[in-house]
C-alpha positions in Angstrom: -1.1 -1.5 -28.2 1.2 -1.6 -26.0 2.9 2.0 -24.5 5.9 2.6 -26.3 6.9 4.9 -23.4 5.8 5.2 -19.2 6.5 8.2 -16.6 7.2 6.4 -13.3 5.7 8.9 -10.8 7.6 8.0 -7.7 11.0 7.0 -6.0 12.2 3.8 -4.4 11.6 0.2 -5.2 8.3 0.9 -6.3 9.8 3.0 -8.7 12.5 0.0 -9.4 9.6 -2.5 -9.9 7.8 -0.6 -12.4 11.1 -0.3 -14.3 11.6 -4.0 -14.0 8.1 -4.6 -15.2 8.5 -2.7 -17.9 11.8 -3.4 -19.2 10.3 -7.3 -19.6 7.6 -5.8 -21.6 9.7 -3.9 -24.1 8.6 -0.5 -22.7 11.1 2.9 -22.4 10.3 4.2 -19.2 11.6 7.6 -17.9 12.4 8.2 -14.1 12.2 11.3 -12.5 13.9 12.5 -9.2 14.1 15.2 -6.7 16.9 16.8 -6.2 17.6 14.5 -2.8 17.2 11.3 -4.9 19.6 12.1 -8.1 21.4 9.2 -6.7 18.7 7.2 -6.6 19.3 3.4 -8.4 15.5 4.1 -10.4 17.2 7.3 -11.9 20.1 4.8 -13.2 17.7 1.9 -14.4 15.0 3.7 -16.2 16.0 4.7 -19.8 15.7 8.4 -19.4 15.4 11.0 -16.0 13.7 14.0 -15.3 14.9 16.1 -11.9 11.1 17.7 -11.0 12.4 20.2 -8.5 13.9 20.2 -5.0 13.6 17.2 -2.1 10.3 18.0 -0.4 7.2 16.2 -1.5 5.0 18.9 -2.4 7.6 20.5 -4.6 8.1 17.2 -6.2 6.6 14.3 -6.1 3.7 15.8 -5.0 4.0 18.6 -8.2 1.6 17.4 -10.8 2.0 20.4 -13.2 6.1 19.0 -13.2 5.4 15.8 -13.2 2.8 16.4 -16.3 5.4 18.6 -18.1 8.3 15.7 -17.5 5.7 13.0 -19.2 5.5 15.4 -22.2 8.9 16.7 -22.6 9.9 13.1 -22.6 6.9 11.5 -25.2 5.6 9.1 -22.6 2.4 8.1 -23.4 1.0 6.5 -19.7 1.9 7.7 -16.3 2.2 5.2 -13.9 1.8 6.6 -9.5 3.2 3.9 -7.8 1.7 4.0 -4.2 1.6 7.3 -2.0 2.4 10.2 -3.6 -0.3 10.9 -6.1 -1.1 7.5 -7.1 -4.8 8.1 -4.9 -5.3 11.3 -6.5 -8.7 12.3 -8.6 -7.2 15.1 -9.8 -3.3 13.9 -10.9 -5.3 10.8 -13.1 -8.2 14.0 -14.9 -4.7 16.2 -15.4 -3.1 12.8 -17.5 -6.0 12.4 -19.7 -6.5 16.6 -20.2 -2.8 15.7 -21.4 -3.8 12.9 -23.3 -1.3 10.2 -21.1 -2.4 7.3 -20.1 -2.5 6.8 -16.4 -2.0 3.3 -15.0 -4.8 2.7 -12.7 -8.5 3.2 -12.0 -10.3 6.3 -13.8 -10.7 9.8 -11.9 -13.9 10.0 -11.2 -13.5 6.2 -9.8 -10.6 7.6 -7.3 -12.8 10.1 -6.3 -15.6 7.8 -5.7 -13.5 5.7 -3.1 -12.0 9.0 -1.7 -15.4 9.9 -0.9 -16.1 8.1 2.3 -19.7 9.1 2.3 -20.4 8.5 -1.5 -18.4 4.9 -1.0 -20.2 3.8 2.2 -24.0 5.0 1.1 -22.8 2.7 -2.0 -21.9 -0.4 0.1 -24.7 0.1 2.3 -27.0 -0.1 -0.6 -25.5 -3.4 -1.5 -26.0 -5.5 1.8 -22.1 -4.8 2.5 -21.0 -4.6 6.6 -19.4 -1.4 6.5 -18.1 0.1 10.2 -20.0 2.3 12.1 -19.1 6.1 11.1 -19.5 10.0 9.9 -21.5 10.1 6.5 -19.3 12.6 5.3 -16.0 14.7 5.7 -15.8 15.7 9.7 -14.3 19.5 9.3 -14.0 20.2 12.5 -12.7 18.8 15.8 -16.4 19.8 17.4 -18.0 18.0 14.4 -16.0 15.2 15.0 -16.4 14.9 19.0 -20.3 15.0 18.4 -20.3 12.1 15.9 -18.1 10.3 18.3 -20.7 11.0 21.5 -23.7 9.0 18.9 -21.0 6.4 18.0 -19.5 5.6 21.3 -15.8 5.5 22.4 -13.4 4.5 21.0 -13.2 6.1 17.8 -10.1 6.5 15.0 -9.9 9.5 12.7 -8.7 8.9 8.6 -7.6 10.9 5.7 -9.4 11.0 3.0 -7.0 11.1 0.4 -4.8 8.1 1.3 -3.8 5.2 3.1 -0.6 3.8 4.7 -1.1 4.4 8.4 -0.9 8.5 7.7 -3.2 10.6 9.0 -4.4 8.3 11.2 -5.1 8.9 15.5 -7.5 6.7 17.8 -9.7 9.0 20.4 -11.0 7.4 23.9 -12.2 10.6 24.7 -13.4 14.3 23.6 -10.1 15.3 24.9 -7.8 13.1 23.4 -10.1 13.4 20.0 -9.9 17.7 20.2 -6.2 17.1 20.5 -5.9 14.5 17.3 -7.9 16.0 14.8 -5.2 18.8 14.5 -2.2 15.9 14.0 -4.1 13.8 11.5 -5.0 16.4 9.4 -1.9 18.1 9.7 0.0 14.6 8.6 -2.7 13.8 6.0 -2.2 17.1 4.2 1.9 16.7 4.6 1.5 13.1 3.3 -1.4 13.4 0.6 -2.1 17.2 -0.3 -5.2 16.7 1.6 -6.1 17.3 4.7 -9.5 16.2 4.8 -10.6 13.6 7.6 -13.3 11.2 8.6 -14.5 9.4 11.4 -15.0 5.5 12.4 -16.1 3.6 15.5 -12.7 1.6 16.0 -12.7 -2.7 16.7 -10.3 -3.2 19.2 -8.3 -6.6 18.3 -9.5 -7.6 15.0 -7.9 -8.8 12.4 -6.4 -6.6 9.0 -7.7 -8.3 6.1 -7.5 -7.5 2.1 -7.9 -8.7 -1.4 -6.2 -8.0 -4.2 -8.7 -7.6 -7.3 -8.1 -7.1 -10.8 -10.7 -5.2 -13.3 -10.4 -4.7 -17.6 -12.4 -2.1 -19.2 -14.8 -4.9 -20.7 -15.8 -5.8 -17.3 -14.1 -8.4 -16.3 -13.0 -8.9 -12.4 -11.0 -11.7 -10.8 -9.5 -11.6 -7.3 -6.0 -12.7 -6.3 -7.2 -14.1 -2.3 -6.3 -12.9 0.6 -3.3 -10.6 2.6 -3.1 -10.9 6.5 -2.0 -7.6 7.4 -2.2 -7.7 11.3 1.4 -7.2 12.3 1.5 -3.1 12.7 2.2 -0.6 14.2 0.6 2.8 14.2 -1.4 1.4 11.8 1.6 1.2 9.5 1.9 -2.2 8.2 5.2 -4.6 8.9 4.8 -8.6 8.1 2.2 -9.1 5.8 1.3 -13.1 4.5 -0.6 -14.8 2.1 -2.9 -16.5 2.2 -3.9 -16.3 5.9 -4.0 -19.0 8.6 -7.4 -17.3 9.4 -9.0 -17.6 6.4 -11.3 -20.7 5.3 -12.3 -21.4 2.2 -16.0 -20.1 2.9 -14.1 -16.8 4.2 -11.9 -16.5 1.5 -15.2 -17.3 -1.0 -17.4 -14.7 1.0 -14.3 -11.9 1.2 -13.6 -12.3 -2.5 -17.1 -12.4 -3.7 -17.4 -9.0 -1.8 -14.8 -7.3 -2.9 -15.7 -7.7 -6.4 -19.2 -7.0 -6.0 -17.4 -4.0 -4.6 -14.8 -3.1 -7.3 -18.2 -3.5 -9.8 -20.4 -1.1 -8.3 -17.8 2.2 -8.3 -16.8 0.5 -11.9 -13.4 -0.1 -10.7 -10.2 -1.1 -13.3 -7.2 -2.0 -13.0 -5.4 -3.7 -10.1 -7.0 -2.5 -6.6 -7.3 -4.0 -2.7 -10.5 -3.7 -0.7 -9.7 -3.6 3.1 -11.2 -5.5 5.5 -11.3 -5.6 9.6 -12.6 -9.1 10.7 -13.2 -10.1 14.1 -12.4 -13.4 15.9 -15.8 -14.5 15.5 -15.2 -14.1 11.4 -17.7 -11.7 10.7 -16.2 -9.1 8.8 -16.6 -4.8 8.3 -15.5 -3.3 4.7 -13.0 -0.6 5.2 -12.0 0.8 2.0 -10.7 0.2 -0.9 -7.0 1.5 -1.8 -7.1 2.5 -5.6 -3.8 1.3 -6.0 -0.4 -0.7 -6.3 0.1 -2.3 -2.8 3.3 -2.0 -1.4 3.1 -5.9 -0.2 1.4 -6.8 -3.5 4.8 -9.5 -3.9 3.0 -12.0 -1.1 0.0 -12.3 -3.6 2.6 -12.6 -6.8 4.7 -15.3 -5.3 0.9 -17.5 -4.0 -0.6 -17.0 -7.2 2.4 -16.0 -10.0 0.3 -13.3 -11.7 2.7 -10.0 -11.8 0.3 -7.7 -10.7 2.7 -4.9 -11.9 2.4 -6.3 -15.6 -1.3 -6.4 -15.1 -1.9 -3.6 -14.3 0.4 -1.4 -17.7 -1.9 -4.6 -19.4 -4.9 -3.3 -18.3 -4.6 0.3 -18.7 -3.8 -0.9 -22.4 -7.2 -1.9 -22.5 -6.1 -5.5 -23.0 -8.7 -7.6 -21.5 -8.3 -9.9 -18.6 -6.5 -13.5 -19.7 -7.0 -15.2 -16.5 -10.3 -16.4 -14.9 -11.1 -17.2 -11.1 -10.5 -20.8 -12.0 -7.4 -19.7 -12.8 -6.3 -18.2 -9.8 -5.3 -21.0 -7.5 -2.7 -20.2 -4.0 0.6 -22.3 -4.1 2.7 -22.5 -0.6 2.6 -19.5 1.4 4.3 -16.0 1.2 5.2 -14.1 3.4 6.9 -9.9 3.7 8.8 -7.8 6.3 8.9 -4.1 5.4 12.7 -3.1 6.1 12.2 0.4 7.2 15.8 2.7 8.5 13.8 2.7 11.7 15.3 2.5 15.7 12.8 0.0 17.2 15.2 0.7 20.5 13.8 4.9 20.5 9.9 4.1 19.9 10.6 3.7 15.9 12.1 7.1 15.5 13.6 7.6 11.4 16.6 6.9 10.6 18.7 8.5 8.4 21.8 8.8 7.0 24.6 7.3 5.3 24.6 3.3 4.4 28.0 2.1 4.8 27.1 -1.3 3.5 24.7 -4.0 2.8 24.6 -7.9 2.3 21.2 -9.2 0.9 20.3 -12.5 1.9 19.4 -15.3 -0.9 18.5 -18.5 -2.0 15.4 -20.0 -2.6 12.3 -18.9 -2.1 13.9 -15.1 -1.4 13.1 -12.0 -3.1 14.6 -8.5 -2.0 13.0 -5.9 -3.7 15.1 -2.6 -2.5 16.8 0.9 -4.3 19.2 0.8 -1.4 23.6 -0.2 -2.0 26.6 0.4 -0.1 27.1 4.1 0.5 23.6 5.3 0.0 22.0 8.4 1.4 18.7 7.9 3.7 17.2 11.4 3.5 15.1 11.9 5.8 12.4 13.8 3.8 10.5 10.3 2.4 9.1 7.6 4.1 11.5 5.1 6.1 11.2 2.3 3.8 14.1 1.7 2.5 12.8 -2.0 1.0 11.2 -5.0 1.6 12.3 -9.0 2.2 9.8 -11.7 0.5 10.0 -14.9 1.1 8.0 -18.1 -0.2 7.5 -21.8 0.7 5.5 -24.4 1.1 3.2 -23.6 3.9 3.7 -21.3 6.9 6.4 -23.0 9.5 8.4 -23.4 6.1 7.8 -19.7 5.1 8.7 -18.5 9.2 11.4 -21.1 9.1 12.9 -19.8 5.6 12.4 -15.7 6.8 13.9 -16.7 9.4 17.2 -17.7 7.8 16.7 -14.2 5.3 16.6 -12.4 7.9 20.0 -13.5 9.5 21.6 -13.5 6.4 20.4 -9.1 6.3 22.9 -6.7 7.3 22.9 -3.1 7.0 25.5 -0.9 8.7 25.6 2.9 9.4 21.9 2.7 10.3 19.0 1.5 12.3 16.9 -0.7 10.6 13.9 -2.8 11.9 15.9 -6.2 10.6 16.6 -7.5 14.4 13.4 -6.6 15.6 12.1 -8.7 13.0 13.9 -11.7 13.7 12.4 -11.3 17.3 8.8 -11.2 15.7 9.2 -14.6 13.9 10.6 -16.3 16.9 7.8 -15.2 18.9 5.7 -18.3 19.5 1.7 -16.5 19.5 3.1 -15.4 15.9 4.0 -19.0 14.9 0.7 -20.2 16.0 -1.0 -17.6 13.8 -2.6 -15.9 17.3 -2.1 -12.1 16.2 -4.3 -9.3 15.4 -4.1 -5.1 14.4 -2.8 -5.3 18.5 -0.7 -7.9 18.3 3.2 -5.9 18.5 1.8 -4.0 21.3 1.5 -7.3 23.7 3.6 -8.7 22.3 5.8 -10.6 24.6 
């Protein structure tokens, strides 16, 4: 039985995305908002809205007690966490269950297992799945990190156990760098996820970042929705994504898809999730991590498969079995996404908060814009700089590139600095157009 009312424990474009899916399914919505977001569109478009505290995340969007209280106040029977914030917090997922509220995502046990890198690694190794060499457990100090790195060999990378999105990640090429990076990575992880713990991996240079979208229901049915190419990154934050990948052939796609489902079954994963891989130039692949939530870049998969991933999340959480089978999934055409950030490429991509004077959105065939901004909207300094996503679909990759270039040329935001012009230069780059990319592409872009 579907939910009658869902609370969205998030903000910005993903809160709007979930609200829209719920409305199309006939489900009432409850928005939560901080003092800084009182004028946000997700507050306007939800059926009800509840203020959950001051602007700082730990006092609002990371405040589990206040969010649970808001759900109870409004009689919401389910909570969708979006991405970031509490979306991969096992304690929050369990708190929902303890309060007879359905968490729209995997179980607390699965989230905890995915987040416990030691358990997850050992599970995957037992399954014969290639993993990146790294620490067997949480790295509790800089000294411990240096000891492990001495065994692995440099370079190494620190990663936050509590989430992704590039936060809490630092590369180190020497013990001195690693000591300095440890405190910075832990502090960033604490601020972003409320969890400062880190783990350590051998750093694989110039790989591709390929991820597989999976869906799994509570009846044990699993499918994958193909791959996303996420190699265009800056400071481990994805900027441009596409589906499919021009590097992945049918054999590798089948292998990665089957591996992703094998991992999902091993950890008892239900709902939508993403299995992330690093793939080298010889197409050797290494399992990297589970993202136990909807991804920022999910629209590119939706456009090439025709599957509404957020709708599937809600149906699965309501106990519905998957109606799709693997043979139903056919990748049609090509989709690309640019994350529109309020940051200044000319100033080392520093955040650019402030009031937007005006916005002109692109349109036309095959163009989708997911955003919460509007004329005179105030971009605050309190949250991630993502203010929207520009997504296009076309019949093939060259056509998608041309369509994205056209859409970027139409997209205009005044009053703050954004990444729109920067993306225009990326899409003009000959190496990018050839698909000759890796996770260091932007560092070497001519």
